[in-house]
C-alpha positions in Angstrom: 53.3 28.1 -24.0 50.4 26.0 -25.1 49.5 24.9 -28.7 45.8 25.4 -29.8 43.4 25.9 -33.0 40.5 27.9 -34.1 37.6 25.6 -34.5 34.0 25.5 -34.3 32.1 24.8 -30.7 29.9 21.8 -31.8 30.7 18.4 -30.8 32.2 17.2 -34.3 34.5 20.4 -34.3 36.0 19.9 -30.7 36.3 16.2 -31.3 38.5 16.9 -34.4 40.8 19.3 -32.2 41.3 16.4 -29.5 42.0 14.0 -32.7 44.7 16.4 -33.3 46.1 16.0 -30.0 45.6 19.5 -29.1 44.2 20.8 -25.7 43.0 24.4 -26.5 40.6 25.8 -29.0 39.7 29.2 -30.0 36.1 30.4 -31.0 35.4 33.3 -33.5 31.8 34.5 -33.5 32.2 37.1 -36.2 29.9 39.8 -37.7 26.7 38.4 -39.0 26.2 35.8 -36.1 23.8 36.7 -33.2 26.2 36.1 -30.3 23.2 35.7 -27.9 22.2 32.6 -29.6 25.8 31.1 -29.0 25.6 32.4 -25.4 22.3 30.3 -24.9 24.1 27.0 -25.9 26.8 27.7 -23.3 26.0 24.4 -21.2 26.2 22.4 -24.4 29.4 23.8 -25.4 30.8 23.3 -21.8 29.7 19.5 -22.0 31.4 19.2 -25.4 34.5 20.9 -24.2 34.5 18.4 -21.1 33.9 15.4 -23.0 37.1 16.3 -25.2 39.1 17.6 -22.2 39.5 20.9 -24.2 40.1 24.5 -23.0 39.1 27.5 -24.5 42.1 30.0 -25.2 40.2 32.9 -26.8 36.7 33.9 -27.8 36.8 36.7 -30.7 34.3 38.9 -32.8 35.7 40.4 -36.0 34.1 42.8 -38.5 31.6 44.6 -36.5 30.5 48.4 -36.3 31.2 48.8 -32.5 30.7 52.7 -32.8 27.8 54.4 -34.6 28.5 57.2 -37.0 27.9 59.7 -34.2 30.6 58.2 -32.3 28.2 56.6 -29.7 28.2 52.8 -28.8 26.3 50.7 -31.4 23.9 49.2 -28.8 23.1 45.8 -30.6 26.9 45.1 -31.4 27.7 46.2 -27.7 25.2 43.5 -26.4 26.8 40.9 -28.7 30.2 41.8 -27.0 29.0 41.5 -23.6 27.1 38.2 -24.5 30.5 36.8 -25.5 32.1 38.1 -22.6 29.5 36.2 -20.6 30.3 33.1 -22.7 33.9 33.5 -21.9 33.1 33.6 -18.3 30.8 30.5 -18.4 33.4 28.4 -20.4 36.5 29.4 -18.6 38.1 31.3 -21.4 40.3 34.1 -20.3 40.6 36.5 -23.3 37.9 38.3 -25.5 39.2 39.6 -28.7 37.9 42.4 -30.6 38.5 45.6 -32.6 37.0 48.9 -33.0 35.8 50.6 -36.4 36.9 53.7 -37.8 34.3 56.6 -38.2 34.3 58.2 -41.7 35.6 61.6 -41.9 36.5 61.7 -38.1 40.0 62.7 -37.2 42.2 59.8 -36.1 42.9 61.2 -32.5 39.2 61.6 -31.9 38.4 58.1 -33.4 41.0 56.4 -31.2 39.8 58.3 -27.9 36.3 56.7 -28.7 37.8 53.4 -29.3 39.6 53.7 -25.8 36.4 54.5 -24.5 34.7 51.5 -26.0 37.4 49.2 -25.0 37.6 50.4 -21.2 33.5 49.7 -21.2 34.3 46.4 -22.3 37.1 45.9 -19.5 34.7 47.2 -16.7 32.4 44.5 -17.6 34.9 41.8 -18.2 37.4 42.3 -15.4 35.0 41.2 -12.4 34.3 38.3 -14.7 38.0 37.2 -14.9 38.3 37.8 -18.6 40.7 40.0 -20.1 40.3 42.3 -23.4 42.6 42.2 -26.4 42.5 44.2 -29.9 43.3 42.1 -32.9 46.0 43.7 -35.1 43.9 42.8 -38.4 42.6 45.9 -40.0 39.1 44.5 -40.9 36.8 47.2 -39.6 39.4 48.1 -37.1 41.3 51.2 -36.4 43.7 49.9 -33.7 46.1 47.4 -35.6 49.5 48.8 -35.4 51.8 51.1 -33.6 49.8 54.0 -34.4 46.7 52.8 -32.9 48.5 51.0 -30.0 50.3 54.5 -29.2 47.1 56.0 -29.2 44.9 53.7 -27.2 47.2 51.5 -24.7 47.9 54.3 -22.4 44.0 55.5 -22.4 42.8 51.8 -21.5 45.2 50.4 -19.1 45.3 46.5 -19.3 44.0 46.4 -22.9 46.1 43.7 -24.6 46.8 42.6 -28.3 46.2 39.6 -30.2 48.9 39.4 -32.6 49.2 37.6 -36.0 52.4 38.1 -38.1 50.6 37.7 -41.4 48.7 41.0 -41.0 51.8 43.0 -40.5 53.7 41.1 -43.4 50.6 42.0 -45.9 50.8 45.8 -44.8 54.5 45.3 -45.6 55.5 46.0 -42.0 58.3 44.5 -39.9 56.4 42.1 -37.7 59.5 41.3 -35.7 60.1 44.9 -34.7 56.4 45.1 -33.9 56.6 42.0 -31.7 59.8 43.2 -30.1 58.4 46.7 -29.2 55.0 45.8 -28.0 55.3 42.3 -27.0 54.7 42.7 -23.5 51.0 43.6 -24.7 50.4 40.6 -26.4 47.7 38.5 -24.5 46.8 36.0 -27.5 49.0 34.8 -30.5 47.7 33.3 -33.8 49.8 30.8 -36.1 48.9 31.9 -39.8 51.3 31.2 -42.4 51.9 33.6 -45.3 53.8 34.0 -48.4 54.4 37.4 -50.2 55.9 37.7 -53.9 56.7 41.3 -54.2 53.3 43.0 -53.7 51.3 39.6 -54.2 49.8 37.1 -51.7 50.0 33.4 -52.3 46.9 31.9 -50.8 48.0 31.5 -47.1 49.8 28.1 -46.7 50.1 26.3 -43.4 52.3 28.0 -40.6 55.8 26.6 -41.2 55.3 26.1 -44.9 55.8 29.8 -45.5 58.2 32.6 -45.2 57.6 33.8 -41.5 60.9 33.5 -39.3 59.1 31.3 -36.6 62.2 30.9 -34.7 62.6 34.2 -34.2 58.7 34.8 -33.7 59.1 32.5 -30.8 62.4 33.9 -29.4 60.8 37.2 -29.0 57.6 35.5 -27.3 59.7 34.0 -24.9 61.7 37.2 -24.2 58.5 38.8 -23.2 57.6 35.8 -21.1 54.7 34.9 -23.2 52.9 31.9 -21.4 49.7 31.7 -23.3 48.3 29.7 -26.2 49.7 29.9 -29.8 46.5 29.1 -31.8 46.6 27.8 -35.2 44.4 29.5 -38.0 44.0 27.5 -41.0 43.0 30.3 -43.6 43.0 30.1 -47.4 40.6 28.0 -49.4 43.5 26.2 -50.8 44.4 24.8 -47.3 41.1 24.6 -45.5 39.2 21.7 -47.4 39.5 17.9 -47.7 42.9 15.9 -47.4 44.9 19.0 -48.0 43.3 20.8 -45.0 44.0 17.9 -42.8 47.4 17.7 -43.9 48.2 21.4 -43.5 47.0 21.4 -39.8 49.1 18.2 -39.0 52.1 19.8 -40.6 51.7 23.0 -38.7 51.4 21.0 -35.6 54.1 18.8 -36.1 56.3 22.0 -37.2 55.3 24.4 -34.1 55.9 21.7 -31.6 59.5 22.1 -31.3 59.0 25.6 -30.2 56.6 25.0 -27.7 58.0 24.5 -24.1 54.8 23.8 -22.1 56.4 23.7 -18.5 58.5 26.9 -18.5 59.8 26.6 -14.8 62.5 29.2 -15.6 60.1 32.2 -17.0 59.6 35.1 -15.2 63.2 36.2 -14.8 64.0 39.8 -16.1 64.8 39.9 -19.7 66.5 43.1 -20.4 66.0 44.7 -23.9 67.6 47.5 -25.5 66.7 50.8 -23.5 66.0 49.1 -20.3 67.6 50.4 -17.4 69.6 47.8 -15.6 
């Protein structure tokens, strides 16, 4: 497993990632940004990555309307997704992360079927380029974020993965350890984001490790599912993303998480028997 962080793709952002002693960076190119303008900078991005000896773990796009109200593909947003898959291929990134929006007044099963069609179209485009597709488990304009969605879509889109973030499950009052236990084999990218719930209230997300998540159990489940990709730090709340406190928070998480990271996992790949397995 490797440790990385979400950052910008300009020289300054990537230099900061290197200064943190990390080898992997994640890019989030969300709703409102023309992905084609970022793709046009692919050579510049590659040069910045090379200068800082960094690799890209994931490129993602959150919040967009990928389906039009009639269920057809939203052409401009579909083109943005294809452009980001091209960017993945250009910079050597193995994962493109996205979601699929719910359509108002459409039954869940039909909406899920359309989402699966959308994901399959992305996979058909991405697979020859060496890029996998993962659906994020955030409900920001996304129908496929928990077991209901995964059960409806994963079988219809074989090979589709999950980008998992424990905080989203916690903030829906779900059982994140059970979700990871049951669906861990589908996890292709993982976020490290701290969160604290006090009854029904959310404390502005602190650095991962300074929070209420059982990180030892989280990593135990990831290793049980032979997860070998990147655990990517996501600094989140305004309380912890600015100035000296922001820098302190990132360094705190890096120091805290390093004890869980076995980078050269030479014993991985052995069969891990889980309850319900046939021996």
